[in-house]
GUFIKE-91965 format. One record per residue: residue number from 1; x, y negated, z negated of N, C-alpha, C in turn. Coordinates in steps of 0.001 Angstrom, whole numbers, plus 500000, padded with zeros to 6 digits. Each point is the difference from the previous one (the first is absolute). Layout:
N
<pt NUM, <X, Y, Z>, <X, Y, Z>, <X, Y, Z>>;
...
This chain:
92
<pt 1, <316517, 111073, 673262>, <500485, 500736, 499113>, <501606, 499127, 498848>>;
<pt 2, <500350, 499290, 501170>, <501042, 499265, 499072>, <499096, 498971, 498872>>;
<pt 3, <498902, 499473, 500468>, <499534, 499147, 498600>, <499488, 500700, 498481>>;
<pt 4, <499957, 501205, 501033>, <499775, 500960, 498296>, <501234, 500373, 499149>>;
<pt 5, <500837, 500047, 500940>, <501312, 500119, 499080>, <500718, 499127, 499189>>;
<pt 6, <498911, 498610, 500461>, <500929, 498225, 499584>, <499266, 499934, 498870>>;
<pt 7, <498492, 500235, 500203>, <499665, 499849, 498613>, <500423, 500537, 498597>>;
<pt 8, <500078, 501312, 500016>, <500646, 500564, 498521>, <501890, 499669, 499904>>;
<pt 9, <500065, 499327, 500955>, <501842, 499150, 499814>, <499434, 499067, 499258>>;
<pt 10, <499269, 499501, 500214>, <499758, 498352, 499475>, <499333, 499912, 498362>>;
<pt 11, <499089, 501131, 500165>, <499586, 500104, 499034>, <500970, 500633, 498576>>;
<pt 12, <500974, 500742, 500485>, <500614, 500535, 499124>, <501308, 498622, 499641>>;
<pt 13, <500847, 499793, 501101>, <500483, 498347, 500208>, <499807, 499354, 498686>>;
<pt 14, <498950, 499678, 500265>, <499119, 499335, 498762>, <499879, 500297, 499028>>;
<pt 15, <499842, 500951, 499450>, <500260, 500488, 498263>, <500955, 500304, 500132>>;
<pt 16, <501511, 500015, 500715>, <500940, 500346, 499444>, <500813, 498205, 499868>>;
<pt 17, <499296, 499666, 500586>, <500418, 498302, 499769>, <499585, 499233, 498945>>;
<pt 18, <498395, 500431, 499891>, <499353, 499935, 498671>, <500454, 500182, 498457>>;
<pt 19, <500763, 501370, 499919>, <500726, 500839, 499081>, <501189, 499177, 499861>>;
<pt 20, <500764, 499491, 500606>, <501136, 499500, 499954>, <500092, 498295, 499449>>;
<pt 21, <498624, 499196, 500687>, <499766, 498952, 499436>, <499508, 500457, 498481>>;
<pt 22, <499357, 500672, 499430>, <499162, 500481, 498740>, <501467, 500804, 499039>>;
<pt 23, <501033, 500358, 500290>, <501238, 499960, 499614>, <500684, 498800, 499862>>;
<pt 24, <500187, 499074, 500733>, <500474, 498843, 499979>, <499529, 499137, 499066>>;
<pt 25, <498672, 500291, 499899>, <499441, 498527, 499287>, <500063, 500435, 498621>>;
<pt 26, <499859, 501896, 499885>, <500000, 500343, 498382>, <501434, 499829, 499849>>;
<pt 27, <501153, 500368, 500637>, <501269, 499394, 499674>, <500112, 498735, 499118>>;
<pt 28, <499905, 499283, 500865>, <499835, 498488, 499594>, <499240, 499741, 499348>>;
<pt 29, <498209, 500214, 499348>, <499490, 499741, 499432>, <500114, 500159, 498296>>;
<pt 30, <500078, 501557, 500491>, <499647, 501098, 498882>, <500526, 500447, 498900>>;
<pt 31, <501498, 499934, 500760>, <501145, 500736, 499022>, <500362, 499442, 499564>>;
<pt 32, <500330, 498078, 500178>, <500467, 498994, 499355>, <499547, 499708, 498680>>;
<pt 33, <498653, 500209, 500430>, <499247, 499659, 498279>, <500049, 501536, 498846>>;
<pt 34, <501184, 500736, 500387>, <499263, 501123, 498634>, <501586, 499918, 499635>>;
<pt 35, <500186, 500211, 498916>, <501210, 500400, 499413>, <500978, 501141, 500489>>;
<pt 36, <499180, 501310, 499815>, <500551, 501146, 500345>, <500221, 500197, 501690>>;
<pt 37, <501088, 500365, 500499>, <500075, 500396, 501273>, <498998, 501159, 500621>>;
<pt 38, <499788, 499330, 501221>, <498562, 501082, 500369>, <500734, 501485, 501041>>;
<pt 39, <500045, 500782, 499675>, <499819, 501135, 500759>, <498997, 500560, 500188>>;
<pt 40, <499922, 501333, 500118>, <498932, 500872, 500711>, <499263, 500565, 498805>>;
<pt 41, <501069, 500077, 498540>, <499277, 500740, 498765>, <499021, 498416, 499277>>;
<pt 42, <500049, 499146, 500629>, <499166, 498742, 499453>, <498992, 500114, 500197>>;
<pt 43, <499130, 500250, 501222>, <498725, 500106, 500769>, <499708, 501978, 499632>>;
<pt 44, <501025, 500252, 499624>, <499456, 501693, 500451>, <499721, 500341, 498035>>;
<pt 45, <500210, 499043, 499139>, <499747, 500811, 498524>, <498518, 500304, 499857>>;
<pt 46, <500145, 501024, 498901>, <498743, 500540, 499778>, <498869, 498819, 499017>>;
<pt 47, <500095, 498902, 499882>, <498963, 499160, 499040>, <499740, 499195, 501385>>;
<pt 48, <500284, 500208, 501026>, <500246, 499138, 501065>, <497904, 499426, 499746>>;
<pt 49, <499513, 498764, 500468>, <498367, 499749, 500054>, <499773, 500206, 501771>>;
<pt 50, <500905, 500586, 500723>, <499451, 499879, 501125>, <499599, 501444, 500539>>;
<pt 51, <498454, 500195, 499658>, <499535, 500951, 500518>, <498646, 500291, 501048>>;
<pt 52, <500083, 498571, 500783>, <499521, 499379, 500979>, <500136, 499067, 500803>>;
<pt 53, <499612, 500400, 500867>, <500319, 498709, 500672>, <499699, 498462, 500139>>;
<pt 54, <498643, 500319, 498894>, <499538, 498716, 499839>, <500921, 499247, 498498>>;
<pt 55, <500995, 501091, 499855>, <500346, 499686, 498334>, <501338, 498980, 500418>>;
<pt 56, <500606, 500815, 501025>, <501289, 499457, 500894>, <499550, 498532, 500579>>;
<pt 57, <498762, 499986, 500913>, <499928, 498752, 500522>, <499709, 498841, 498714>>;
<pt 58, <499272, 500188, 499120>, <500042, 498943, 498829>, <500952, 500134, 499068>>;
<pt 59, <501009, 500768, 499720>, <501316, 499312, 499344>, <500668, 499146, 500793>>;
<pt 60, <500048, 500460, 501645>, <500841, 499181, 500791>, <499387, 498362, 499544>>;
<pt 61, <498635, 500689, 500470>, <499561, 498273, 500138>, <500357, 499162, 498538>>;
<pt 62, <499712, 500558, 498825>, <500140, 499527, 498893>, <501142, 499473, 500005>>;
<pt 63, <501290, 500531, 500266>, <501337, 499509, 500297>, <500099, 498962, 500186>>;
<pt 64, <500489, 500123, 501797>, <499694, 499170, 500959>, <499242, 498431, 499661>>;
<pt 65, <498630, 500209, 499059>, <499356, 498879, 499782>, <500542, 499196, 498564>>;
<pt 66, <500488, 500795, 499355>, <500543, 499720, 498326>, <501021, 499311, 500336>>;
<pt 67, <501228, 500875, 500835>, <501126, 499166, 500298>, <500142, 498918, 501297>>;
<pt 68, <498920, 499971, 500347>, <500185, 498989, 501554>, <500500, 500100, 500802>>;
<pt 69, <500342, 501352, 500713>, <501161, 500081, 500991>, <499345, 499347, 501753>>;
<pt 70, <498533, 499782, 499627>, <499435, 499248, 500924>, <499535, 500975, 501524>>;
<pt 71, <500282, 501323, 499669>, <499853, 500825, 501447>, <498255, 499654, 500052>>;
<pt 72, <499928, 500273, 501501>, <498855, 500010, 500588>, <499386, 501828, 499898>>;
<pt 73, <498605, 500056, 500321>, <499477, 500969, 499917>, <500664, 501156, 500794>>;
<pt 74, <500504, 499783, 501464>, <500756, 501064, 500777>, <501428, 500017, 499130>>;
<pt 75, <500663, 499271, 499812>, <501560, 500357, 499072>, <499707, 500680, 498591>>;
<pt 76, <498390, 499655, 499120>, <499927, 500673, 499142>, <499590, 501679, 500571>>;
<pt 77, <498887, 500074, 500866>, <500226, 501600, 500500>, <501303, 500974, 500626>>;
<pt 78, <500788, 498681, 500856>, <501174, 501021, 499545>, <500982, 500619, 498685>>;
<pt 79, <499942, 499264, 499361>, <500562, 499893, 498870>, <499284, 501351, 499034>>;
<pt 80, <498476, 500259, 500193>, <499416, 501118, 499535>, <500261, 501074, 500771>>;
<pt 81, <500052, 500023, 501413>, <499700, 500961, 500604>, <501662, 500304, 500247>>;
<pt 82, <501355, 499315, 499366>, <501031, 500445, 500012>, <500077, 501120, 498434>>;
<pt 83, <499439, 499181, 499592>, <500177, 501073, 498360>, <498924, 500538, 500153>>;
<pt 84, <499041, 500456, 500705>, <499206, 501493, 499497>, <501015, 501144, 501180>>;
<pt 85, <500247, 499257, 501248>, <500585, 501202, 500761>, <501462, 500344, 499326>>;
<pt 86, <500364, 499184, 499414>, <501666, 500913, 499584>, <499524, 500330, 498674>>;
<pt 87, <499175, 499376, 499294>, <499957, 501065, 498844>, <498858, 500478, 499309>>;
<pt 88, <498798, 499613, 500691>, <498941, 500345, 499160>, <498960, 500715, 501037>>;
<pt 89, <499603, 499986, 501127>, <499491, 500561, 501167>, <498756, 500412, 499367>>;
<pt 90, <499283, 498940, 499456>, <498751, 499894, 499760>, <499074, 500239, 501028>>;
<pt 91, <498873, 500574, 499857>, <499043, 499848, 500904>, <498973, 498699, 499979>>;
<pt 92, <499244, 499848, 500569>, <499428, 499019, 500227>, <498506, 500126, 499040>>;
């Protein structure tokens, strides 16, 4: 029974760590490149191009590539997950 309780705890703590890593990477690389200060309104404006998870992946990948941030695939995924969890709530 104890093993069954550990599996969800490990899963959720892993998601939390990935989300924290994504926020950290985002704050270091993404926000620094933009002239305007990023707040929640920046991501939630009406004319956003993020209407699907694939468009969010494409945008993050394009920015990471164009600005040479040097993220590994798992780091890029962490940023995508952070943005999606905090702002977009897009489904697959």
